[in-house]
C-alpha positions in Angstrom: 39.1 -8.9 13.8 37.8 -9.7 10.3 38.3 -8.9 6.6 36.9 -5.6 5.2 33.8 -7.3 3.7 32.9 -8.8 7.1 33.6 -5.5 8.8 31.2 -3.8 6.4 28.4 -6.1 7.4 29.3 -5.9 11.1 29.4 -2.1 11.2 26.3 -1.8 9.1 24.4 -4.2 11.3 25.4 -2.2 14.4 25.0 1.2 12.8 22.0 2.3 14.9 23.7 1.1 18.1 26.8 3.1 17.3 24.9 6.2 16.5 23.0 6.0 19.7 26.0 5.2 21.9 29.2 6.8 20.5 30.4 10.3 21.1 31.9 11.3 17.8 34.4 13.6 19.4 36.4 10.7 20.8 37.1 9.2 17.3 37.1 12.2 15.0 40.7 13.2 15.7 42.0 9.7 14.6 39.6 9.6 11.6 40.8 13.0 10.5 44.4 11.9 10.9 44.0 8.9 8.5 42.0 11.0 6.0 38.6 9.4 6.5 37.1 12.8 7.4 38.3 16.2 6.3 38.3 19.4 8.2 35.2 20.5 6.3 33.5 17.2 7.2 34.3 17.9 10.9 32.7 21.3 10.6 29.5 19.8 9.1 29.5 17.1 11.9 30.0 19.7 14.6 27.1 21.8 13.3 24.6 19.1 14.1 22.4 19.8 17.2 22.6 16.5 19.1 25.2 13.8 19.7 23.1 11.3 17.8 22.8 13.7 14.9 26.5 14.3 14.9 27.3 10.6 15.1 24.8 9.9 12.3 26.4 12.4 10.0 29.9 11.1 10.8 28.8 7.5 10.1 27.2 8.6 6.9 30.5 10.0 5.8 32.3 6.8 6.9 29.9 4.6 4.9 30.2 6.7 1.8 34.0 6.7 1.9 33.9 2.9 2.4 32.2 2.4 -1.0 35.4 3.2 -2.8 38.0 2.5 -0.2 38.2 -1.0 1.4 40.5 0.3 4.2 37.9 2.6 5.7 36.2 0.1 8.0 39.5 -1.3 9.4 40.6 2.2 10.1 37.3 2.9 11.8 37.9 -0.1 14.1 41.5 1.2 14.8 39.9 4.6 15.7 37.7 2.9 18.2 40.6 1.0 19.8 42.7 4.2 20.0 39.8 6.0 21.6 39.4 3.2 24.1 43.0 3.8 25.4 42.1 7.5 26.0 38.4 7.2 27.1 38.1 3.7 28.4 34.5 2.7 29.1 33.0 5.3 26.7 34.2 3.2 23.8 35.0 -0.3 25.3 31.4 -1.6 25.3 31.0 -0.7 21.6 34.1 -2.7 20.7 33.0 -5.6 22.9 29.6 -5.7 21.1 31.3 -5.7 17.7 33.7 -8.4 18.7 30.9 -10.6 20.2 29.0 -10.4 16.9 32.0 -11.1 14.6 31.4 -14.8 14.4 27.6 -14.7 14.3 25.9 -15.8 11.1 24.0 -13.1 9.2 20.3 -13.7 9.8 18.9 -10.9 7.7 15.9 -11.3 5.5 16.4 -11.7 1.8 13.4 -9.4 1.3 11.9 -11.8 -1.3 8.5 -12.2 0.3 6.1 -9.8 -1.5 3.6 -7.6 0.2 0.3 -9.3 0.9 -2.8 -7.8 -0.6 -3.8 -6.5 2.8 -0.4 -4.9 3.4 -0.3 -3.4 -0.1 -3.8 -1.8 0.4 -2.9 -0.4 3.8 0.4 0.9 2.5 -1.3 2.7 -0.5 -4.0 4.1 1.7 -1.6 5.6 4.4 1.5 6.4 2.3 0.5 10.0 1.8 -0.1 10.6 5.5 3.2 9.0 6.4 5.1 11.1 3.9 3.6 14.3 5.4 4.1 13.3 9.0 7.4 11.3 9.3 10.8 12.8 10.1 13.2 10.5 8.2 16.1 11.1 10.6 14.2 9.5 13.4 14.1 6.1 11.7 16.7 6.0 9.0 19.7 4.9 11.2 17.7 2.0 12.6 16.5 0.9 9.2 20.0 1.0 8.0 21.1 -1.3 10.8 18.3 -3.7 10.0 19.3 -3.8 6.3 16.0 -2.3 5.0 18.1 0.6 3.6 21.7 0.4 2.4 24.3 3.1 2.6 23.8 4.3 -1.0 20.1 4.5 -0.5 20.5 6.3 2.8 22.8 8.8 1.3 20.4 9.4 -1.6 17.5 9.9 0.9 19.5 12.4 2.9 20.4 14.3 -0.2 16.8 15.4 -0.9 16.4 19.1 -0.1 12.9 18.8 1.4 11.8 16.6 4.3 8.7 15.2 2.5 10.9 14.3 -0.5 13.2 12.4 1.9 10.3 10.5 3.3 9.0 9.6 -0.2 12.4 8.3 -1.2 12.5 6.2 2.0 8.9 4.8 1.4 9.8 3.8 -2.1 12.8 1.8 -0.8 10.7 0.2 2.0 8.0 -0.8 -0.5 10.6 -2.6 -2.6 11.6 -4.7 0.5 8.3 -6.6 0.5 6.5 -8.0 3.5 9.7 -8.1 5.7 10.5 -4.5 4.9 6.9 -3.5 5.8 7.2 -5.2 9.2 10.6 -3.7 9.9 9.3 -0.2 8.9 6.3 -0.6 11.2 8.7 -1.6 14.0 10.8 1.4 13.3 7.8 3.7 13.6 6.7 2.1 16.9 10.2 2.4 18.5 10.8 6.0 17.5 7.7 8.0 18.6 5.3 7.2 15.7 3.1 4.6 17.4 -0.1 6.0 15.8 1.4 5.6 12.3 2.6 2.1 13.2 -0.9 1.2 14.4 -2.4 2.4 11.1 -0.3 -0.1 9.3 -1.7 -3.1 11.3 -5.1 -3.6 9.7 -7.5 -2.1 7.2 -10.6 -3.1 9.2 -10.9 0.2 10.9 -10.8 2.3 7.7 -14.0 4.2 7.1 -14.4 5.8 3.7 -17.3 8.0 4.8 -20.4 8.9 2.7 -18.6 11.7 0.8 -15.7 9.4 0.1 -18.1 6.6 -1.1 -19.6 9.0 -3.7 -16.1 9.9 -4.8 -15.2 6.3 -5.2 -18.3 5.5 -7.2 -17.8 8.6 -9.4 -14.1 7.7 -10.0 -15.1 4.2 -10.8 -17.8 5.3 -13.3 -20.5 3.4 -11.5 -23.8 4.6 -13.2 -26.2 6.7 -11.2 -29.7 5.4 -10.3 -31.6 8.3 -11.6 -34.3 6.6 -13.7 -37.8 7.5 -12.7 -38.8 3.9 -13.2 -36.2 2.4 -10.9 -37.8 -0.1 -8.4 -35.8 -1.1 -5.3 -35.6 -4.8 -4.7 -34.4 -5.3 -1.1 -34.3 -9.1 -1.2 -32.3 -9.3 -4.4 -29.9 -6.6 -3.2 -29.3 -8.4 0.1 -28.6 -11.7 -1.7 -26.1 -10.0 -4.1 -24.4 -8.3 -1.1 -24.0 -11.7 0.5 -22.4 -13.1 -2.6 -20.0 -10.2 -2.9 -19.0 -10.6 0.7 -17.4 -13.9 -0.3 -14.8 -11.8 -2.1 -13.7 -10.2 1.1 -10.5 -12.1 1.4 -10.1 -13.8 -1.9 -10.1 -13.3 -5.7 -13.0 -14.6 -7.6 -16.0 -13.8 -9.8 -19.6 -13.2 -9.0 -21.8 -13.5 -12.1 -25.3 -12.0 -12.4 -27.1 -13.5 -15.4 -30.5 -13.3 -16.9 -32.7 -12.2 -19.8 -32.4 -8.7 -21.4 -34.1 -6.1 -19.3 -34.3 -8.0 -16.0 -32.4 -5.3 -14.2 -28.9 -6.9 -13.8 -27.0 -3.7 -14.3 -29.3 -1.6 -12.2 -29.1 -4.2 -9.4 -25.3 -4.2 -9.5 -25.1 -0.4 -9.4 -27.7 -0.3 -6.6 -25.8 -2.9 -4.4 -22.5 -1.0 -4.8 -24.0 2.2 -3.3 -23.3 0.7 0.2 -20.7 2.2 2.4 -20.2 -1.0 4.5 -19.6 -3.0 1.4 -17.0 -0.5 0.0 -15.3 0.0 3.4 -15.1 -3.7 4.4 -14.9 -5.7 1.2 -13.8 -3.4 -1.6 -11.8 -0.6 0.1 -9.5 -0.5 -3.0 -12.3 1.0 -5.1 -14.8 -0.1 -7.8 -14.1 0.2 -11.5 -17.1 -0.2 -13.8 -16.6 -1.1 -17.5 -19.5 -1.2 -20.0 -18.4 -4.0 -22.2 -21.5 -3.7 -24.6 -20.6 -3.8 -28.2 -17.1 -5.3 -27.5 -18.6 -8.6 -26.5 -21.1 -9.6 -29.2 -21.2 -13.1 -30.6 -18.2 -12.4 -32.8 -15.5 -10.8 -30.7 -14.1 -7.6 -32.1 -10.4 -7.8 -31.0 -9.7 -4.2 -31.9 -12.7 -2.9 -29.9 -11.9 -5.2 -27.0 -8.3 -4.0 -26.9 -9.5 -0.4 -26.9 -11.8 -1.2 -23.9 -8.8 -2.8 -22.1 -6.5 0.1 -22.9 -9.1 2.6 -21.7 -9.5 0.7 -18.4 -5.7 0.6 -17.9 -5.6 4.4 -18.5 -8.0 4.8 -15.7 -6.1 2.5 -13.3 -2.4 3.1 -14.1 -0.5 6.2 -13.1 2.3 5.4 -15.6 -0.1 5.6 -18.5 1.5 2.6 -20.3 -0.6 1.3 -23.2 -0.2 -2.4 -24.2 -0.6 -3.1 -27.9 -2.2 -6.6 -28.0 -4.8 -8.5 -25.9 -2.4 -10.8 -24.1 -0.1 -8.0 -23.1 -3.2 -6.0 -22.0 -4.3 -8.9 -19.8 -0.9 -9.4 -18.2 -0.5 -5.7 -17.6 -4.0 -5.3 -16.2 -3.3 -8.0 -13.6 -0.1 -6.2 -12.5 -1.8 -2.8 -12.3 -4.7 -4.1 -10.2 -2.5 -6.1 -7.9 0.0 -3.3 -7.3 -2.1 -0.2 -7.5 -5.6 -1.2 -6.6 -5.5 -4.2 -4.2 -8.9 -5.1 -2.7 -10.7 -3.4 -5.5 -13.6 -4.6 -7.6 -13.7 -4.8 -11.4 -17.3 -4.7 -12.7 -17.8 -6.0 -16.3 -21.3 -4.9 -17.3 -23.1 -6.4 -20.2 -20.4 -9.0 -20.9 -22.0 -11.4 -23.5 -19.1 -13.5 -24.7 -17.2 -16.2 -22.8 -14.3 -15.7 -25.3 -14.0 -12.1 -24.0 -14.3 -13.1 -20.3 -10.9 -15.0 -20.4 -9.0 -11.8 -21.0 -10.3 -10.5 -17.7 -9.2 -13.6 -15.7 -6.5 -11.5 -14.0 -6.6 -12.8 -10.4 -8.8 -10.1 -8.9 -12.3 -9.5 -7.7 -14.8 -9.3 -10.5 -18.6 -8.7 -10.7 -20.2 -9.6 -14.1 -23.6 -8.9 -15.6 -24.4 -11.0 -18.6 -27.1 -12.7 -20.6 -24.8 -15.7 -21.0 -24.6 -17.9 -17.9 -21.7 -19.8 -19.6 -19.4 -16.8 -18.8 -19.2 -18.2 -15.3 -17.5 -21.3 -16.5 -15.0 -19.6 -18.8 -12.7 -17.9 -16.3 -9.6 -19.3 -14.7 -10.2 -17.4 -11.4 -12.8 -19.3 -9.3 -16.4 -18.3 -9.9 -17.7 -18.1 -6.4 -21.3 -17.6 -7.4 -23.6 -17.3 -10.4 -27.1 -15.9 -9.8 -30.1 -15.9 -12.1 -31.6 -12.4 -11.8 -34.5 -13.1 -14.2 -36.6 -14.5 -11.5 -36.0 -11.8 -8.9 -38.8 -9.5 -9.7 -41.8 -10.4 -7.6 -45.4 -9.4 -8.5 -45.5 -6.4 -6.2 -42.3 -5.0 -7.7 -43.6 -5.5 -11.2 -46.7 -3.6 -10.2 -44.5 -0.8 -9.0 -42.5 -0.9 -12.2 -45.7 -0.6 -14.3 -47.0 2.2 -12.0 -43.8 4.2 -12.5 -43.9 3.8 -16.3 -47.4 5.1 -16.5 -46.7 7.9 -14.0 -49.2 7.0 -11.4 -48.5 7.6 -7.7 -49.2 4.1 -6.2 -50.0 0.6 -7.6 -53.4 0.9 -6.1 -54.2 3.4 -8.9 -53.6 0.8 -11.6 -56.7 -0.5 -13.4 -57.8 -4.1 -13.1 -56.3 -5.0 -16.5 -52.8 -4.3 -15.0 -52.7 -7.6 -13.3 -53.7 -9.4 -16.5 -50.9 -7.6 -18.4 -48.4 -8.6 -15.7 -49.5 -12.2 -16.0 -49.4 -12.1 -19.8 -45.9 -10.7 -19.7 -44.6 -13.9 -18.0 -43.3 -11.7 -15.1 -40.7 -10.1 -17.5 -39.6 -6.6 -16.4 -38.5 -5.8 -19.9 -42.0 -6.6 -21.4 -43.6 -4.6 -18.6 -41.3 -1.7 -19.5 -42.2 -1.9 -23.2 -45.9 -2.1 -22.5 -45.6 0.7 -19.9 -43.9 3.0 -22.4 -46.7 2.3 -24.9 -49.4 3.0 -22.4 -47.8 6.2 -21.4 -46.8 7.7 -24.7 -48.6 6.0 -27.6 -51.9 7.6 -28.5 -53.1 4.5 -30.4 -53.0 2.5 -27.2 -55.8 4.4 -25.4 -57.1 1.8 -23.0 -55.5 -0.9 -20.8 -58.1 -3.4 -22.0 -57.0 -2.9 -25.6 -53.4 -3.5 -24.6 -54.2 -6.7 -22.7 -56.2 -8.0 -25.6 -53.3 -7.3 -28.1 -50.9 -9.0 -25.8 -53.1 -12.1 -25.6 -53.7 -12.1 -29.4 -50.0 -12.0 -30.0 -49.7 -15.1 -27.9 -47.5 -13.3 -25.4 -48.6 -15.4 -22.5 -45.7 -17.9 -22.8 -44.0 -18.1 -19.4 -40.4 -16.8 -19.4 -38.3 -19.8 -18.5 -35.1 -20.0 -16.4 -32.1 -19.8 -18.8 -30.1 -23.0 -19.1 -26.3 -23.1 -19.2 -26.2 -21.1 -22.5 -28.0 -17.7 -22.8 -31.5 -18.7 -23.7 -34.9 -17.2 -22.8 -38.4 -16.9 -24.2 -37.5 -15.0 -27.3 -41.1 -15.5 -28.6 -42.4 -13.5 -25.6 -39.8 -10.8 -25.8 -39.9 -10.4 -29.6 -43.7 -10.5 -29.5 -43.8 -7.5 -27.2 -41.4 -5.6 -29.4 -43.6 -6.5 -32.4 -46.5 -5.1 -30.5 -44.6 -1.9 -30.0 -43.8 -1.7 -33.8 -47.4 -2.5 -34.7 -48.6 0.5 -32.7 -46.8 2.8 -35.2 -48.7 4.4 -38.0 -48.0 3.1 -41.6 -45.6 5.9 -42.5 -43.5 5.4 -39.3 -43.4 1.6 -39.9 -41.9 2.3 -43.3 -39.2 4.4 -41.8 -38.6 1.8 -39.1 -38.1 -0.9 -41.7 -35.4 1.1 -43.4 -33.3 0.7 -40.3 -32.7 -3.0 -41.1 -29.8 -1.9 -43.4 -27.8 -0.6 -40.4 -25.4 -2.8 -38.3 -26.1 -3.5 -34.7 -24.6 -1.1 -32.1 -23.8 1.6 -34.6 -24.5 5.2 -33.7 -26.0 7.2 -36.6 -26.7 10.9 -36.8 -30.0 12.6 -37.7 -28.3 14.0 -40.8 -27.5 10.4 -42.0 -31.0 9.2 -41.2 -32.4 12.2 -43.2 -30.5 10.9 -46.2 -31.8 7.4 -45.6 -35.4 8.5 -45.2 -35.4 11.3 -47.8 -36.3 14.0 -45.2 -34.5 16.9 -43.5 -32.6 16.5 -40.2 -35.3 18.1 -38.1 -38.0 15.7 -39.4 -35.6 12.8 -39.0 -35.2 13.6 -35.3 -39.0 13.8 -34.9 -39.4 10.4 -36.4 -36.7 8.9 -34.2 -38.5 10.1 -31.1 -41.3 7.7 -31.9 -38.9 4.8 -31.8 -37.4 5.6 -28.4 
């Protein structure tokens, strides 16, 4: 009929058909006579509860013996022919099927097409349920015939002592067969009584994380909580950012929120992500928030940046592998996000440097908050949108912000000078926050009128301008408001504040160290620091 190699392919391709159609009792005597099966093998086969289970066990033994003995498949064909003489039609249609397929070309997939992002996400989401629900014996023979599983893999799967372990071994094999294996596996489920599991592998559109699950996703992703008593909700800005993020539904890309310090970029990002529809429909793979901060100053600290990337990889990667340089970290981060967190969102908060941004161009969905609009042009992945958040506080929202800082119930309780202060601030939420903190806490600022006059005398009425391509804003306005805050200190506190100039930016320092710097004890040092917060 064919050589042994051709018979191997032929019998394997028809494995499921043979298991479903052949009564093993008609061929076992011959197979035993030519030493393909032993008497103990016959006992194991006979102990199976159904004809299909008996035939499956017999064929598993045949395939295993064929790995080391090229004569096994020819002998199996001889067994079928001998059985035909004794049992006629019970075997003849199997032989006819095999002979009719002998000359057919092999049309099997080469399994080289990778899983799509949608398929990978669905697979990761449902894998645990399938492992707990599926009886491997129901689909294994069919998958073997379709080439999704080979004989060695099938034998290894059967060797697992617990059903769920068998299923997990099978799922690992199927996952390695890419998109074609995924489709074949879904077909196997559909044909063998698992239509609901098969349907779950069709689309991710019906997945619903639920409110409890949303909170779990945000907590796992380290998305900051919105607990500040001065938080002001901005519905128009939130809606616009959601629309921009929706562009990432079916594609990789970056959305960049830029603007001056203190304009609420990070708060707006965290606020928008607390939306179940957005997480369910656009980012069902999760959200992963990284505070870039000190790792992205004007002079890139490669060691600190690598540590940030390593920490991110530890959060994302189950294998706990740690790359040792930036390029390796970038490459591995791309692999981890693609394979373990498809359809997820990476949030890079407070990313100042375009030189750092390139290490996160890893073909995924990214949301960035930055003072530097040039970050949007520095990435290899398309930047789908860049939004200036500086202008997105309207006057009513600024009044609410000032209201909350001074601990009033409603904006109507603000004195007339409040509107003048807002105007002098250039509509800057950061300046409003600084002034609000002074009005609430600083005893030397006893009246709103005095505060407004000081703002005006410091020439703080310069309008905050829209940042151009590089990060640039009205530093005179901002620094002037900070100067106002420092000027409100008494002379002794100013002296202590000036000592801080010797410290590097973004360095944490203990009260004990400050006590040495200021010539005080630790308790007094903490009291002084409270004035600067």
